[in-house]
C-alpha positions, 0 to 999 in steps of 0.5 A: 500499500503507497502513503496517502497524500492529504493537502492540509490546506483542504482540512479544517482548521484547528487553533493551538490550544492553550495552556494546561496541565495533563495529569496522568496516574502513576505508575502502580507498582505491583500490576505490570501487566496494566503499566504496560497497557498505560505506557502503549495507550499514551505513547499511541495518544503521543503519535496522535498529538504530534500529527494535530500538532502539525496541524494547530501549527499549519500557519507558522510553518507556512508563513516561516517556508514563505519567508525561506522561498523568498529569502534562500536558503543561506539567507534564511538563517539571519532574516527568518529568525522571527518565523522561526521562533514563532513557528517553532514556539507553537511545536513545543507548546503543542507537545510540551502538553503531552510529556509530563 
């Protein structure tokens, strides 16, 4: 099977999340099978969250890519710092919500 290519511009927009703290249950010492299942589920949620983070930060990433196209790859290091910072902060914020 080949990969499915989806144009992100056709998907409905998703706004970035506000700041909040996600609390998960601590591991249970005697129940190793439950701990393994919880770990698997947390990894699945992490994978899903990364896909959503890319969609939530789509606008800031596209601004950085547009700046990079205008300035060129060499000059984008110097001239596109603001766009990169916004893009990087958005991704860091979205992905920090999944790692406690």
